[in-house]
TIMAR-606196 format. One record per atom (N, C-alpha, C): residue number from 1; x, y, z; atom name; residue in three letters. Coordinates in nm, 2 decimals. Layout:
N
{seq=NUM	xx=X	yy=Y	zz=Z	atom=CA	type=ALA}
...
# end
This chain:
80
{seq=1	xx=-3.56	yy=-1.95	zz=9.18	atom=N	type=UNK}
{seq=1	xx=-3.48	yy=-1.91	zz=9.06	atom=CA	type=UNK}
{seq=1	xx=-3.37	yy=-1.83	zz=9.12	atom=C	type=UNK}
{seq=2	xx=-3.26	yy=-1.82	zz=9.04	atom=N	type=UNK}
{seq=2	xx=-3.14	yy=-1.75	zz=9.08	atom=CA	type=UNK}
{seq=2	xx=-3.11	yy=-1.63	zz=9.00	atom=C	type=UNK}
{seq=3	xx=-3.03	yy=-1.55	zz=9.06	atom=N	type=UNK}
{seq=3	xx=-2.98	yy=-1.43	zz=8.99	atom=CA	type=UNK}
{seq=3	xx=-2.82	yy=-1.46	zz=8.95	atom=C	type=UNK}
{seq=4	xx=-2.80	yy=-1.46	zz=8.82	atom=N	type=UNK}
{seq=4	xx=-2.66	yy=-1.49	zz=8.77	atom=CA	type=UNK}
{seq=4	xx=-2.56	yy=-1.40	zz=8.85	atom=C	type=UNK}
{seq=5	xx=-2.58	yy=-1.29	zz=8.87	atom=N	type=UNK}
{seq=5	xx=-2.49	yy=-1.19	zz=8.94	atom=CA	type=UNK}
{seq=5	xx=-2.45	yy=-1.24	zz=9.07	atom=C	type=UNK}
{seq=6	xx=-2.54	yy=-1.31	zz=9.14	atom=N	type=UNK}
{seq=6	xx=-2.52	yy=-1.36	zz=9.28	atom=CA	type=UNK}
{seq=6	xx=-2.40	yy=-1.47	zz=9.27	atom=C	type=UNK}
{seq=7	xx=-2.39	yy=-1.53	zz=9.15	atom=N	type=UNK}
{seq=7	xx=-2.29	yy=-1.64	zz=9.13	atom=CA	type=UNK}
{seq=7	xx=-2.18	yy=-1.61	zz=9.03	atom=C	type=UNK}
{seq=8	xx=-2.16	yy=-1.48	zz=9.00	atom=N	type=UNK}
{seq=8	xx=-2.07	yy=-1.44	zz=8.90	atom=CA	type=UNK}
{seq=8	xx=-1.93	yy=-1.44	zz=8.95	atom=C	type=UNK}
{seq=9	xx=-1.83	yy=-1.49	zz=8.87	atom=N	type=UNK}
{seq=9	xx=-1.69	yy=-1.48	zz=8.90	atom=CA	type=UNK}
{seq=9	xx=-1.62	yy=-1.45	zz=8.77	atom=C	type=UNK}
{seq=10	xx=-1.50	yy=-1.41	zz=8.79	atom=N	type=UNK}
{seq=10	xx=-1.42	yy=-1.38	zz=8.66	atom=CA	type=UNK}
{seq=10	xx=-1.34	yy=-1.51	zz=8.63	atom=C	type=UNK}
{seq=11	xx=-1.36	yy=-1.55	zz=8.51	atom=N	type=UNK}
{seq=11	xx=-1.29	yy=-1.67	zz=8.45	atom=CA	type=UNK}
{seq=11	xx=-1.17	yy=-1.61	zz=8.37	atom=C	type=UNK}
{seq=12	xx=-1.05	yy=-1.62	zz=8.43	atom=N	type=UNK}
{seq=12	xx=-0.93	yy=-1.56	zz=8.36	atom=CA	type=UNK}
{seq=12	xx=-0.89	yy=-1.64	zz=8.24	atom=C	type=UNK}
{seq=13	xx=-0.93	yy=-1.76	zz=8.23	atom=N	type=UNK}
{seq=13	xx=-0.90	yy=-1.85	zz=8.11	atom=CA	type=UNK}
{seq=13	xx=-0.97	yy=-1.78	zz=7.98	atom=C	type=UNK}
{seq=14	xx=-1.08	yy=-1.72	zz=8.00	atom=N	type=UNK}
{seq=14	xx=-1.16	yy=-1.65	zz=7.89	atom=CA	type=UNK}
{seq=14	xx=-1.17	yy=-1.50	zz=7.90	atom=C	type=UNK}
{seq=15	xx=-1.11	yy=-1.45	zz=8.01	atom=N	type=UNK}
{seq=15	xx=-1.11	yy=-1.31	zz=8.04	atom=CA	type=UNK}
{seq=15	xx=-1.27	yy=-1.27	zz=8.03	atom=C	type=UNK}
{seq=16	xx=-1.35	yy=-1.33	zz=8.10	atom=N	type=UNK}
{seq=16	xx=-1.50	yy=-1.30	zz=8.10	atom=CA	type=UNK}
{seq=16	xx=-1.56	yy=-1.34	zz=8.24	atom=C	type=UNK}
{seq=17	xx=-1.67	yy=-1.27	zz=8.26	atom=N	type=UNK}
{seq=17	xx=-1.75	yy=-1.30	zz=8.38	atom=CA	type=UNK}
{seq=17	xx=-1.84	yy=-1.42	zz=8.35	atom=C	type=UNK}
{seq=18	xx=-1.85	yy=-1.52	zz=8.43	atom=N	type=UNK}
{seq=18	xx=-1.93	yy=-1.63	zz=8.42	atom=CA	type=UNK}
{seq=18	xx=-2.03	yy=-1.66	zz=8.53	atom=C	type=UNK}
{seq=19	xx=-2.13	yy=-1.72	zz=8.52	atom=N	type=UNK}
{seq=19	xx=-2.22	yy=-1.76	zz=8.62	atom=CA	type=UNK}
{seq=19	xx=-2.19	yy=-1.91	zz=8.67	atom=C	type=UNK}
{seq=20	xx=-2.15	yy=-1.92	zz=8.78	atom=N	type=UNK}
{seq=20	xx=-2.11	yy=-2.06	zz=8.83	atom=CA	type=UNK}
{seq=20	xx=-2.23	yy=-2.15	zz=8.84	atom=C	type=UNK}
{seq=21	xx=-2.35	yy=-2.09	zz=8.88	atom=N	type=UNK}
{seq=21	xx=-2.47	yy=-2.17	zz=8.89	atom=CA	type=UNK}
{seq=21	xx=-2.52	yy=-2.23	zz=8.76	atom=C	type=UNK}
{seq=22	xx=-2.52	yy=-2.15	zz=8.65	atom=N	type=UNK}
{seq=22	xx=-2.59	yy=-2.20	zz=8.53	atom=CA	type=UNK}
{seq=22	xx=-2.48	yy=-2.22	zz=8.43	atom=C	type=UNK}
{seq=23	xx=-2.35	yy=-2.21	zz=8.46	atom=N	type=UNK}
{seq=23	xx=-2.24	yy=-2.24	zz=8.37	atom=CA	type=UNK}
{seq=23	xx=-2.26	yy=-2.17	zz=8.23	atom=C	type=UNK}
{seq=24	xx=-2.27	yy=-2.04	zz=8.25	atom=N	type=UNK}
{seq=24	xx=-2.28	yy=-1.97	zz=8.12	atom=CA	type=UNK}
{seq=24	xx=-2.18	yy=-1.84	zz=8.13	atom=C	type=UNK}
{seq=25	xx=-2.15	yy=-1.79	zz=8.01	atom=N	type=UNK}
{seq=25	xx=-2.08	yy=-1.67	zz=8.01	atom=CA	type=UNK}
{seq=25	xx=-2.17	yy=-1.55	zz=8.03	atom=C	type=UNK}
{seq=26	xx=-2.14	yy=-1.45	zz=8.10	atom=N	type=UNK}
{seq=26	xx=-2.23	yy=-1.34	zz=8.12	atom=CA	type=UNK}
{seq=26	xx=-2.18	yy=-1.22	zz=8.02	atom=C	type=UNK}
{seq=27	xx=-2.09	yy=-1.25	zz=7.93	atom=N	type=UNK}
{seq=27	xx=-2.04	yy=-1.15	zz=7.85	atom=CA	type=UNK}
{seq=27	xx=-2.03	yy=-1.23	zz=7.71	atom=C	type=UNK}
{seq=28	xx=-2.06	yy=-1.15	zz=7.60	atom=N	type=UNK}
{seq=28	xx=-2.05	yy=-1.20	zz=7.47	atom=CA	type=UNK}
{seq=28	xx=-1.89	yy=-1.21	zz=7.44	atom=C	type=UNK}
{seq=29	xx=-1.85	yy=-1.30	zz=7.35	atom=N	type=UNK}
{seq=29	xx=-1.72	yy=-1.31	zz=7.30	atom=CA	type=UNK}
{seq=29	xx=-1.70	yy=-1.20	zz=7.20	atom=C	type=UNK}
{seq=30	xx=-1.58	yy=-1.15	zz=7.19	atom=N	type=UNK}
{seq=30	xx=-1.56	yy=-1.03	zz=7.10	atom=CA	type=UNK}
{seq=30	xx=-1.55	yy=-1.10	zz=6.95	atom=C	type=UNK}
{seq=31	xx=-1.55	yy=-1.02	zz=6.86	atom=N	type=UNK}
{seq=31	xx=-1.55	yy=-1.06	zz=6.72	atom=CA	type=UNK}
{seq=31	xx=-1.41	yy=-1.06	zz=6.65	atom=C	type=UNK}
{seq=32	xx=-1.30	yy=-1.02	zz=6.73	atom=N	type=UNK}
{seq=32	xx=-1.17	yy=-1.02	zz=6.67	atom=CA	type=UNK}
{seq=32	xx=-1.12	yy=-1.16	zz=6.65	atom=C	type=UNK}
{seq=33	xx=-1.09	yy=-1.20	zz=6.53	atom=N	type=UNK}
{seq=33	xx=-1.05	yy=-1.33	zz=6.50	atom=CA	type=UNK}
{seq=33	xx=-0.92	yy=-1.38	zz=6.55	atom=C	type=UNK}
{seq=34	xx=-0.84	yy=-1.28	zz=6.60	atom=N	type=UNK}
{seq=34	xx=-0.71	yy=-1.31	zz=6.66	atom=CA	type=UNK}
{seq=34	xx=-0.70	yy=-1.30	zz=6.81	atom=C	type=UNK}
{seq=35	xx=-0.82	yy=-1.27	zz=6.87	atom=N	type=UNK}
{seq=35	xx=-0.83	yy=-1.26	zz=7.02	atom=CA	type=UNK}
{seq=35	xx=-0.79	yy=-1.39	zz=7.08	atom=C	type=UNK}
{seq=36	xx=-0.70	yy=-1.38	zz=7.17	atom=N	type=UNK}
{seq=36	xx=-0.65	yy=-1.51	zz=7.24	atom=CA	type=UNK}
{seq=36	xx=-0.76	yy=-1.56	zz=7.33	atom=C	type=UNK}
{seq=37	xx=-0.84	yy=-1.48	zz=7.39	atom=N	type=UNK}
{seq=37	xx=-0.94	yy=-1.53	zz=7.48	atom=CA	type=UNK}
{seq=37	xx=-1.07	yy=-1.58	zz=7.41	atom=C	type=UNK}
{seq=38	xx=-1.10	yy=-1.52	zz=7.31	atom=N	type=UNK}
{seq=38	xx=-1.23	yy=-1.56	zz=7.25	atom=CA	type=UNK}
{seq=38	xx=-1.23	yy=-1.64	zz=7.12	atom=C	type=UNK}
{seq=39	xx=-1.12	yy=-1.66	zz=7.06	atom=N	type=UNK}
{seq=39	xx=-1.12	yy=-1.74	zz=6.94	atom=CA	type=UNK}
{seq=39	xx=-1.16	yy=-1.89	zz=6.96	atom=C	type=UNK}
{seq=40	xx=-1.11	yy=-1.94	zz=7.06	atom=N	type=UNK}
{seq=40	xx=-1.15	yy=-2.09	zz=7.10	atom=CA	type=UNK}
{seq=40	xx=-1.24	yy=-2.11	zz=7.21	atom=C	type=UNK}
{seq=41	xx=-1.32	yy=-2.00	zz=7.24	atom=N	type=UNK}
{seq=41	xx=-1.41	yy=-2.01	zz=7.36	atom=CA	type=UNK}
{seq=41	xx=-1.51	yy=-2.11	zz=7.34	atom=C	type=UNK}
{seq=42	xx=-1.54	yy=-2.19	zz=7.43	atom=N	type=UNK}
{seq=42	xx=-1.65	yy=-2.30	zz=7.42	atom=CA	type=UNK}
{seq=42	xx=-1.79	yy=-2.24	zz=7.45	atom=C	type=UNK}
{seq=43	xx=-1.89	yy=-2.31	zz=7.43	atom=N	type=UNK}
{seq=43	xx=-2.03	yy=-2.26	zz=7.45	atom=CA	type=UNK}
{seq=43	xx=-2.05	yy=-2.24	zz=7.60	atom=C	type=UNK}
{seq=44	xx=-1.98	yy=-2.32	zz=7.69	atom=N	type=UNK}
{seq=44	xx=-1.99	yy=-2.32	zz=7.83	atom=CA	type=UNK}
{seq=44	xx=-1.85	yy=-2.31	zz=7.89	atom=C	type=UNK}
{seq=45	xx=-1.84	yy=-2.23	zz=8.00	atom=N	type=UNK}
{seq=45	xx=-1.71	yy=-2.21	zz=8.06	atom=CA	type=UNK}
{seq=45	xx=-1.64	yy=-2.33	zz=8.12	atom=C	type=UNK}
{seq=46	xx=-1.72	yy=-2.42	zz=8.17	atom=N	type=UNK}
{seq=46	xx=-1.66	yy=-2.54	zz=8.24	atom=CA	type=UNK}
{seq=46	xx=-1.72	yy=-2.67	zz=8.18	atom=C	type=UNK}
{seq=47	xx=-1.64	yy=-2.76	zz=8.17	atom=N	type=UNK}
{seq=47	xx=-1.69	yy=-2.90	zz=8.12	atom=CA	type=UNK}
{seq=47	xx=-1.78	yy=-2.95	zz=8.23	atom=C	type=UNK}
{seq=48	xx=-1.87	yy=-3.04	zz=8.18	atom=N	type=UNK}
{seq=48	xx=-1.98	yy=-3.09	zz=8.27	atom=CA	type=UNK}
{seq=48	xx=-1.93	yy=-3.15	zz=8.40	atom=C	type=UNK}
{seq=49	xx=-1.82	yy=-3.23	zz=8.40	atom=N	type=UNK}
{seq=49	xx=-1.78	yy=-3.29	zz=8.52	atom=CA	type=UNK}
{seq=49	xx=-1.72	yy=-3.18	zz=8.62	atom=C	type=UNK}
{seq=50	xx=-1.66	yy=-3.08	zz=8.57	atom=N	type=UNK}
{seq=50	xx=-1.62	yy=-2.97	zz=8.65	atom=CA	type=UNK}
{seq=50	xx=-1.74	yy=-2.89	zz=8.71	atom=C	type=UNK}
{seq=51	xx=-1.84	yy=-2.87	zz=8.62	atom=N	type=UNK}
{seq=51	xx=-1.95	yy=-2.79	zz=8.67	atom=CA	type=UNK}
{seq=51	xx=-2.03	yy=-2.87	zz=8.77	atom=C	type=UNK}
{seq=52	xx=-2.03	yy=-3.00	zz=8.76	atom=N	type=UNK}
{seq=52	xx=-2.10	yy=-3.08	zz=8.87	atom=CA	type=UNK}
{seq=52	xx=-2.03	yy=-3.06	zz=9.00	atom=C	type=UNK}
{seq=53	xx=-1.89	yy=-3.05	zz=9.01	atom=N	type=UNK}
{seq=53	xx=-1.83	yy=-3.03	zz=9.13	atom=CA	type=UNK}
{seq=53	xx=-1.86	yy=-2.88	zz=9.18	atom=C	type=UNK}
{seq=54	xx=-1.86	yy=-2.79	zz=9.09	atom=N	type=UNK}
{seq=54	xx=-1.90	yy=-2.65	zz=9.13	atom=CA	type=UNK}
{seq=54	xx=-2.04	yy=-2.65	zz=9.20	atom=C	type=UNK}
{seq=55	xx=-2.13	yy=-2.72	zz=9.13	atom=N	type=UNK}
{seq=55	xx=-2.27	yy=-2.72	zz=9.19	atom=CA	type=UNK}
{seq=55	xx=-2.27	yy=-2.80	zz=9.33	atom=C	type=UNK}
{seq=56	xx=-2.19	yy=-2.90	zz=9.34	atom=N	type=UNK}
{seq=56	xx=-2.18	yy=-2.96	zz=9.48	atom=CA	type=UNK}
{seq=56	xx=-2.13	yy=-2.87	zz=9.58	atom=C	type=UNK}
{seq=57	xx=-2.04	yy=-2.78	zz=9.55	atom=N	type=UNK}
{seq=57	xx=-2.00	yy=-2.69	zz=9.64	atom=CA	type=UNK}
{seq=57	xx=-2.09	yy=-2.58	zz=9.66	atom=C	type=UNK}
{seq=58	xx=-2.17	yy=-2.53	zz=9.56	atom=N	type=UNK}
{seq=58	xx=-2.28	yy=-2.44	zz=9.58	atom=CA	type=UNK}
{seq=58	xx=-2.38	yy=-2.49	zz=9.68	atom=C	type=UNK}
{seq=59	xx=-2.42	yy=-2.63	zz=9.65	atom=N	type=UNK}
{seq=59	xx=-2.52	yy=-2.70	zz=9.73	atom=CA	type=UNK}
{seq=59	xx=-2.48	yy=-2.70	zz=9.87	atom=C	type=UNK}
{seq=60	xx=-2.35	yy=-2.74	zz=9.89	atom=N	type=UNK}
{seq=60	xx=-2.30	yy=-2.74	zz=10.03	atom=CA	type=UNK}
{seq=60	xx=-2.31	yy=-2.60	zz=10.10	atom=C	type=UNK}
{seq=61	xx=-2.27	yy=-2.50	zz=10.03	atom=N	type=UNK}
{seq=61	xx=-2.28	yy=-2.38	zz=10.08	atom=CA	type=UNK}
{seq=61	xx=-2.42	yy=-2.32	zz=10.11	atom=C	type=UNK}
{seq=62	xx=-2.53	yy=-2.38	zz=10.05	atom=N	type=UNK}
{seq=62	xx=-2.66	yy=-2.35	zz=10.07	atom=CA	type=UNK}
{seq=62	xx=-2.74	yy=-2.46	zz=10.14	atom=C	type=UNK}
{seq=63	xx=-2.66	yy=-2.55	zz=10.20	atom=N	type=UNK}
{seq=63	xx=-2.72	yy=-2.66	zz=10.29	atom=CA	type=UNK}
{seq=63	xx=-2.82	yy=-2.75	zz=10.22	atom=C	type=UNK}
{seq=64	xx=-2.80	yy=-2.77	zz=10.08	atom=N	type=UNK}
{seq=64	xx=-2.88	yy=-2.86	zz=10.01	atom=CA	type=UNK}
{seq=64	xx=-2.81	yy=-3.00	zz=10.02	atom=C	type=UNK}
{seq=65	xx=-2.87	yy=-3.09	zz=10.07	atom=N	type=UNK}
{seq=65	xx=-2.80	yy=-3.22	zz=10.10	atom=CA	type=UNK}
{seq=65	xx=-2.77	yy=-3.30	zz=9.97	atom=C	type=UNK}
{seq=66	xx=-2.64	yy=-3.32	zz=9.94	atom=N	type=UNK}
{seq=66	xx=-2.60	yy=-3.39	zz=9.82	atom=CA	type=UNK}
{seq=66	xx=-2.64	yy=-3.54	zz=9.85	atom=C	type=UNK}
{seq=67	xx=-2.71	yy=-3.59	zz=9.74	atom=N	type=UNK}
{seq=67	xx=-2.76	yy=-3.73	zz=9.75	atom=CA	type=UNK}
{seq=67	xx=-2.90	yy=-3.74	zz=9.79	atom=C	type=UNK}
{seq=68	xx=-2.96	yy=-3.62	zz=9.81	atom=N	type=UNK}
{seq=68	xx=-3.11	yy=-3.62	zz=9.84	atom=CA	type=UNK}
{seq=68	xx=-3.19	yy=-3.60	zz=9.72	atom=C	type=UNK}
{seq=69	xx=-3.32	yy=-3.62	zz=9.72	atom=N	type=UNK}
{seq=69	xx=-3.41	yy=-3.60	zz=9.61	atom=CA	type=UNK}
{seq=69	xx=-3.40	yy=-3.46	zz=9.56	atom=C	type=UNK}
{seq=70	xx=-3.39	yy=-3.37	zz=9.66	atom=N	type=UNK}
{seq=70	xx=-3.38	yy=-3.22	zz=9.62	atom=CA	type=UNK}
{seq=70	xx=-3.25	yy=-3.19	zz=9.54	atom=C	type=UNK}
{seq=71	xx=-3.15	yy=-3.26	zz=9.58	atom=N	type=UNK}
{seq=71	xx=-3.02	yy=-3.24	zz=9.50	atom=CA	type=UNK}
{seq=71	xx=-3.03	yy=-3.31	zz=9.37	atom=C	type=UNK}
{seq=72	xx=-3.10	yy=-3.42	zz=9.35	atom=N	type=UNK}
{seq=72	xx=-3.11	yy=-3.48	zz=9.21	atom=CA	type=UNK}
{seq=72	xx=-3.20	yy=-3.39	zz=9.13	atom=C	type=UNK}
{seq=73	xx=-3.30	yy=-3.34	zz=9.19	atom=N	type=UNK}
{seq=73	xx=-3.39	yy=-3.25	zz=9.11	atom=CA	type=UNK}
{seq=73	xx=-3.31	yy=-3.12	zz=9.06	atom=C	type=UNK}
{seq=74	xx=-3.23	yy=-3.07	zz=9.16	atom=N	type=UNK}
{seq=74	xx=-3.14	yy=-2.96	zz=9.13	atom=CA	type=UNK}
{seq=74	xx=-3.05	yy=-2.99	zz=9.01	atom=C	type=UNK}
{seq=75	xx=-2.98	yy=-3.11	zz=9.01	atom=N	type=UNK}
{seq=75	xx=-2.89	yy=-3.15	zz=8.91	atom=CA	type=UNK}
{seq=75	xx=-2.96	yy=-3.16	zz=8.77	atom=C	type=UNK}
{seq=76	xx=-3.08	yy=-3.21	zz=8.77	atom=N	type=UNK}
{seq=76	xx=-3.16	yy=-3.24	zz=8.64	atom=CA	type=UNK}
{seq=76	xx=-3.18	yy=-3.10	zz=8.57	atom=C	type=UNK}
{seq=77	xx=-3.19	yy=-3.00	zz=8.64	atom=N	type=UNK}
{seq=77	xx=-3.21	yy=-2.87	zz=8.57	atom=CA	type=UNK}
{seq=77	xx=-3.09	yy=-2.82	zz=8.49	atom=C	type=UNK}
{seq=78	xx=-2.98	yy=-2.89	zz=8.50	atom=N	type=UNK}
{seq=78	xx=-2.87	yy=-2.85	zz=8.43	atom=CA	type=UNK}
{seq=78	xx=-2.83	yy=-2.94	zz=8.32	atom=C	type=UNK}
{seq=79	xx=-2.91	yy=-3.04	zz=8.30	atom=N	type=UNK}
{seq=79	xx=-2.88	yy=-3.14	zz=8.19	atom=CA	type=UNK}
{seq=79	xx=-2.90	yy=-3.08	zz=8.05	atom=C	type=UNK}
{seq=80	xx=-2.81	yy=-3.10	zz=7.96	atom=N	type=UNK}
{seq=80	xx=-2.82	yy=-3.05	zz=7.82	atom=CA	type=UNK}
{seq=80	xx=-2.91	yy=-3.14	zz=7.75	atom=C	type=UNK}
# end
């Protein structure tokens, strides 16, 4: 299991902390209907194709071989 704080970064598009690993916002959207950042905020910070690239980079950084069974099992955990 992972700790989201280990993979958190600031996403300036939505002015929020996000977890790169699980592709979730770590902060709730505000309730201001005129907020530039929150009014059109999606459920996930990155589209699936972009998130897959992020996961590949994370895997490379942790020496998980892309294309291996371990990698495929890793990817399956993120399917919606």
